C-alpha positions in Angstrom: 67.1 -114.6 -9.2 69.3 -113.6 -6.3 71.9 -110.3 -6.4 75.2 -110.3 -5.6 77.4 -107.5 -4.7 81.3 -107.9 -5.3 81.4 -111.4 -4.2 84.8 -113.0 -3.2 87.3 -114.9 -4.9 86.4 -117.9 -2.5 82.5 -117.4 -3.2 83.0 -117.4 -7.1 83.2 -120.8 -7.2 79.9 -121.5 -5.4 78.1 -118.8 -7.6 78.9 -120.9 -10.6 77.8 -124.1 -9.5 74.8 -125.1 -11.4 71.7 -127.1 -9.7 72.5 -130.4 -8.2 70.4 -133.5 -9.2 71.2 -136.2 -6.9 72.0 -138.9 -9.7 71.8 -142.5 -8.0 68.5 -142.5 -8.1 67.7 -141.7 -11.7 70.8 -143.3 -13.0 69.5 -146.4 -11.4 65.8 -146.2 -13.1 67.5 -145.7 -16.5 70.1 -148.5 -15.9 66.6 -150.3 -15.3 65.3 -149.2 -18.5 68.3 -149.7 -21.0 69.1 -153.5 -19.9 65.0 -154.4 -20.6 65.9 -153.0 -24.5 68.7 -154.3 -24.5 67.2 -158.0 -23.5 63.7 -157.8 -24.9 64.2 -155.0 -27.8 61.5 -153.4 -29.7 59.0 -154.8 -27.2 60.3 -152.6 -24.6 60.8 -149.7 -26.1 56.7 -149.8 -27.0 55.8 -150.6 -24.4 58.3 -147.7 -22.2 56.9 -145.6 -25.0 53.2 -146.8 -23.9 54.1 -145.6 -19.9 56.0 -142.5 -20.7 54.4 -140.7 -23.6 51.1 -142.0 -24.1 51.5 -144.1 -27.4 52.6 -148.1 -28.4 53.5 -147.1 -31.9 52.3 -151.0 -34.3 55.6 -150.2 -36.2 58.3 -148.0 -34.4 59.2 -146.7 -38.0 57.8 -143.7 -39.8 56.6 -144.4 -43.1 57.4 -142.6 -46.6 53.8 -141.8 -46.9 53.5 -140.1 -43.4 57.1 -137.9 -44.0 55.8 -136.7 -47.2 52.8 -136.1 -45.8 54.7 -133.2 -43.2 55.1 -130.9 -45.9 51.6 -130.2 -45.9 51.7 -129.7 -42.5 53.4 -126.9 -42.0 52.4 -123.4 -43.4 54.6 -121.8 -46.1 55.6 -119.2 -43.8 57.4 -121.7 -41.4 58.6 -124.1 -44.8 61.2 -120.5 -45.8 62.2 -120.0 -42.6 63.6 -123.9 -42.1 65.0 -123.1 -45.2 66.3 -120.1 -45.2 68.1 -121.3 -41.8 69.3 -124.3 -43.5 71.1 -122.5 -45.8 73.5 -120.2 -43.1 74.0 -123.4 -41.2 75.3 -125.2 -44.4 77.1 -122.2 -45.4 79.0 -121.6 -41.6 79.6 -125.7 -42.1 81.3 -126.5 -45.2 83.8 -123.9 -43.7 85.2 -126.8 -41.7 86.0 -129.5 -44.2 89.4 -130.5 -43.6 92.1 -130.5 -46.2 94.4 -133.4 -46.3 98.0 -132.5 -46.2 100.6 -135.0 -47.2 104.0 -133.8 -44.9 107.5 -134.8 -45.6 108.9 -134.8 -41.9 111.8 -135.9 -42.7 113.9 -137.1 -46.1 111.3 -140.2 -47.6 109.5 -139.8 -44.6 106.0 -139.1 -45.3 102.7 -138.6 -43.0 99.2 -137.4 -43.0 96.1 -136.8 -41.1 92.4 -137.8 -43.3 88.8 -137.4 -41.9 86.9 -140.4 -42.5 83.0 -140.1 -41.6 81.4 -142.0 -39.1 79.2 -144.4 -40.8 76.1 -144.7 -39.0 75.5 -141.5 -36.6 71.8 -141.6 -34.2 70.3 -138.7 -33.7 68.0 -137.9 -30.5 65.2 -135.0 -31.1 63.1 -134.2 -28.7 59.4 -133.5 -28.8 56.5 -132.6 -26.7 55.8 -129.2 -25.8 58.8 -128.0 -27.6 59.5 -130.0 -30.7 63.5 -128.8 -31.5 63.1 -129.2 -35.0 66.3 -127.5 -35.5 68.1 -129.5 -34.1 67.6 -131.8 -36.9 69.0 -128.7 -39.0 72.0 -128.6 -36.4 73.0 -132.2 -36.3 71.8 -133.5 -40.0 73.3 -130.8 -42.2 77.3 -131.3 -40.6 76.4 -134.6 -41.2 75.7 -134.6 -44.8 78.7 -132.1 -45.3 81.1 -134.9 -43.4 79.8 -137.7 -45.7 78.0 -140.1 -43.1 76.3 -143.4 -44.9 73.8 -143.5 -42.8 72.1 -141.0 -40.5 69.1 -142.4 -38.0 66.7 -140.2 -35.8 64.6 -141.3 -32.6 61.8 -138.4 -31.5 59.0 -139.3 -29.4 55.4 -139.5 -30.7 52.5 -138.0 -28.9 49.5 -139.8 -27.2 48.1 -139.0 -30.9 50.8 -141.1 -32.6 51.9 -138.6 -34.4 55.5 -137.1 -34.9 55.7 -133.0 -35.1 55.7 -132.3 -39.0 58.5 -129.8 -38.9 60.9 -132.6 -36.9 60.0 -134.8 -40.2 60.2 -132.3 -42.5 63.8 -130.8 -41.5 64.8 -134.6 -41.3 63.6 -134.9 -45.1 65.9 -131.8 -45.7 69.4 -133.3 -44.5 68.4 -136.5 -45.7 67.8 -138.6 -42.6 65.9 -141.8 -44.1 65.5 -143.4 -41.2 62.8 -142.3 -38.5 61.9 -143.8 -35.8 58.6 -143.5 -33.2 60.5 -143.5 -29.8 61.9 -140.9 -27.3 63.0 -141.0 -23.7 65.8 -142.9 -22.5 64.4 -146.3 -24.5 65.0 -144.6 -27.7 68.5 -144.0 -26.8 69.0 -147.5 -25.2 67.7 -148.7 -29.5 70.3 -146.7 -30.7 73.0 -147.7 -28.4 72.5 -152.0 -28.7 70.1 -152.3 -31.6 66.6 -153.5 -31.5 64.6 -155.5 -34.4 64.2 -152.3 -36.1 66.7 -150.1 -35.0 70.2 -151.2 -35.9 73.1 -150.2 -33.7 74.8 -146.7 -34.2 78.5 -146.5 -34.2 77.5 -142.7 -32.3 74.9 -140.5 -30.4 74.1 -137.2 -31.0 71.4 -134.3 -29.3 69.7 -132.8 -26.1 66.9 -134.4 -23.5 65.8 -134.3 -20.5 67.5 -135.3 -17.4 66.7 -139.4 -18.3 67.9 -138.8 -21.8 71.0 -137.4 -20.5 71.9 -140.2 -17.5 71.1 -142.8 -20.6 73.3 -141.1 -23.4 76.0 -141.3 -20.0 75.3 -145.0 -18.9 75.5 -146.4 -22.8 79.2 -144.2 -23.2 80.3 -146.2 -20.3 79.6 -149.6 -22.6 81.6 -148.4 -25.3 78.8 -145.7 -27.5 80.4 -142.8 -28.5 78.3 -139.7 -27.8 78.6 -136.1 -28.8 79.7 -134.3 -25.2 78.3 -134.3 -21.7 75.0 -132.5 -20.9 73.2 -130.8 -18.9 70.3 -128.4 -18.4 70.5 -125.1 -20.9 72.1 -122.4 -19.5 73.3 -118.8 -20.9 75.6 -115.8 -19.0 75.1 -111.9 -19.7 78.3 -109.7 -19.3 76.5 -105.9 -19.5 78.3 -103.0 -19.1 76.1 -99.5 -18.7 75.8 -99.5 -22.5 74.0 -102.9 -22.7 70.0 -102.4 -23.4 68.1 -103.8 -20.3 65.1 -105.0 -22.1 67.1 -107.2 -24.6 69.1 -108.9 -21.4 65.6 -109.2 -19.9 64.2 -110.8 -23.3 67.6 -112.8 -23.4 67.5 -114.6 -19.9 64.1 -115.6 -20.3 64.6 -117.3 -23.8 67.0 -119.6 -22.0 64.8 -119.6 -18.5 62.0 -120.9 -21.2 63.7 -124.4 -21.9 63.1 -125.9 -18.6 63.2 -125.8 -14.8 65.6 -126.5 -14.3 67.7 -124.1 -16.9 70.0 -121.4 -15.4 70.7 -117.8 -16.7 73.0 -115.8 -15.4 73.9 -111.8 -15.6 77.3 -110.4 -14.4 77.4 -106.4 -14.4 79.7 -103.9 -13.4 76.6 -101.2 -13.4 74.2 -101.9 -10.5 71.5 -100.2 -12.7 71.4 -102.1 -15.3 70.9 -105.3 -12.7 67.8 -103.2 -11.3 66.7 -102.4 -14.4 67.2 -105.6 -16.1 65.3 -107.0 -12.9 62.1 -104.9 -14.0 61.8 -105.8 -17.1 61.9 -109.4 -16.7 59.0 -108.9 -14.3 57.0 -107.2 -16.9 58.1 -109.5 -19.8 57.6 -112.5 -17.4 54.3 -112.4 -17.8 53.8 -112.2 -21.4 55.3 -115.8 -22.0 53.4 -119.0 -22.6 55.8 -121.0 -20.9 55.8 -118.5 -17.6 55.5 -121.0 -15.1 58.8 -122.7 -16.2 60.8 -120.0 -16.7 59.6 -118.8 -13.6 61.0 -122.1 -11.7 63.9 -121.9 -13.8 64.8 -118.2 -12.0 64.5 -119.4 -8.4 68.3 -121.0 -9.8 69.6 -118.1 -11.7 71.5 -115.2 -10.5 72.6 -111.7 -10.7 76.6 -110.4 -9.5 77.7 -107.2 -9.3 81.6 -107.1 -10.3 83.1 -103.1 -10.7 85.7 -103.9 -13.3 86.2 -105.7 -17.1 88.9 -108.2 -15.8 87.0 -109.9 -12.8 84.0 -109.8 -14.8 85.4 -112.1 -17.6 87.8 -114.0 -15.0 84.5 -115.4 -13.3 82.6 -115.8 -16.6 85.6 -117.7 -17.8 85.2 -120.0 -14.1 81.3 -120.5 -14.8 82.3 -121.8 -18.4 78.7 -120.9 -19.7 77.4 -122.5 -22.8 76.1 -119.5 -24.5 77.7 -116.4 -23.2 75.9 -113.1 -24.9 78.0 -109.5 -24.5 76.0 -106.8 -24.3 78.3 -103.9 -24.9 78.6 -101.2 -27.4 82.0 -102.1 -26.9 81.9 -105.9 -26.9 85.9 -106.3 -27.9 87.3 -105.0 -24.2 85.6 -108.9 -23.0 85.9 -110.8 -25.9 89.9 -111.0 -25.7 89.9 -112.6 -22.8 86.5 -114.9 -23.1 88.5 -118.6 -23.2 85.7 -120.9 -21.7 82.7 -120.7 -23.3 80.7 -122.6 -25.9 79.2 -120.2 -28.3 79.7 -116.7 -28.1 77.0 -113.3 -28.7 78.7 -110.1 -29.5 76.7 -107.3 -29.2 73.4 -105.8 -28.1 71.7 -106.7 -31.5 73.1 -110.4 -31.4 70.3 -112.2 -29.8 71.2 -116.3 -28.3 68.4 -116.9 -30.3 70.0 -116.0 -33.3 72.5 -119.4 -32.7 69.4 -121.3 -31.9 68.2 -121.4 -35.4 69.4 -119.5 -38.3 72.5 -117.1 -38.0 74.8 -120.7 -38.8 76.2 -121.6 -36.0 76.0 -124.9 -34.3 73.2 -125.0 -30.8 74.4 -128.0 -29.9 76.9 -126.9 -27.1 78.9 -128.3 -23.6 76.7 -127.2 -20.6 77.7 -127.4 -17.2 81.1 -125.8 -17.5 82.1 -128.7 -19.6 83.2 -125.4 -22.1 86.8 -125.8 -20.5 87.5 -128.2 -22.2 84.6 -129.8 -24.9 83.6 -127.8 -27.9 80.1 -127.5 -29.5 79.4 -130.3 -32.6 80.4 -129.5 -35.6 81.7 -131.2 -39.0 83.9 -132.6 -36.6 81.8 -134.3 -34.5 80.8 -136.5 -37.3 84.4 -138.0 -38.5 87.2 -139.9 -37.2 90.4 -138.7 -38.1 93.1 -141.1 -39.4 97.0 -140.6 -39.6 98.9 -142.4 -42.4 102.6 -142.4 -42.8 104.9 -144.3 -46.1 108.3 -144.2 -46.0 110.7 -145.2 -48.6 114.0 -147.0 -48.7 115.7 -143.8 -48.5 113.7 -142.9 -45.8 114.2 -145.9 -43.5 117.8 -145.7 -44.0 118.2 -142.5 -43.1 115.5 -142.5 -40.3 116.2 -146.4 -38.7 119.0 -145.8 -36.3 116.9 -143.3 -34.5 114.1 -145.6 -34.0 116.7 -148.2 -32.8 118.0 -146.6 -30.4 114.8 -144.8 -28.7 113.6 -148.8 -29.0 116.2 -150.4 -27.4 116.7 -147.7 -24.2 113.0 -148.4 -23.7 114.2 -152.5 -23.7 111.5 -153.1 -26.5 113.9 -155.3 -28.8 111.8 -156.4 -31.1 110.5 -152.9 -32.3 114.4 -152.3 -33.3 115.0 -155.6 -34.5 111.6 -154.3 -37.1 113.9 -151.4 -38.3 117.2 -153.6 -38.5 115.7 -156.2 -40.5 115.0 -153.8 -42.8 117.9 -152.0 -42.9 120.0 -154.9 -43.1 117.8 -155.6 -46.3 118.5 -152.1 -48.2 
């Protein structure tokens, strides 16, 4: 990791940049996959699965027998951990249900807004070396709470044709009825356009590699709704002189092990904390199974020394991290000024890992600076808001002239006439 001491404000923009990937060849490759799936359906999905995952399923749909067998294949300890996480995530997300309120905006004029669940949603869950069964909970629980009628899940099977049993177990917990053995861009295409086996969904959720991310971006251009723009995972840590370097190093490495394109950043007003953290990283790095991945991620990562609290907060708001950890015994001095972050972890005993798994908040969050304008996944992500209004005879009598004056001023006579004809009737 590189160290930057008191960078000028002009340098902040450059420091806040994420690793850049040339999108042109990536989008060209992914576009071909999307077109093949659109034209050839299941056959294309199976062909690409063989090419990229080493396995071509005879049937894409996971059987009920496979789902039931999954519970026997994971330890009781893991089952209990998943159930505890399920409980906390459910408790937090249940509070997000919006109560419908009817408002009388003027006499006889009633308006209200109602949350209506998206009927059919699709989840993409990465498999491979890091099967993200936790993401099944993070997407499935708010979808259930929102009332989505159909939940589809697609995840790659390994070369043995098997899906990680924890993914299947978590899926059964959150009411997923349709699980398909398909990964990568071909899975996104199948959910976006539909195939013989996979019916088209109305919105796609979930993380993935650069091919999955590109596929989500491209199907969005065809009118498919997605959860949010996504990119490689990232964490930023604000640390003052009360921070614990060993904790900071562990949190930075926890994010770095996601992938070589992940980015981690430490902002501190204490050079000793930065130096001790760097030493801790070197020691802890050698203990990781995914050491080589974390090492590559650290090449994209930075230590930034800034003298005062205001500068540290301003820098973070410009960077707009997916995850922000405030490593301090007095975190409130930083918290109140934060306006751009996906999720904030407050104090020395709040690791980002807690939010990834079991504290209750959602871990599907905006990356790549999109925290300036996007929220993480919540119950709101699975509903659409429909507005309603009802006007009585008395209401249109009192409001009608206002509408007529405004419509005529815009030169829209038919709008005005739609009111006049009612007033004449009254």
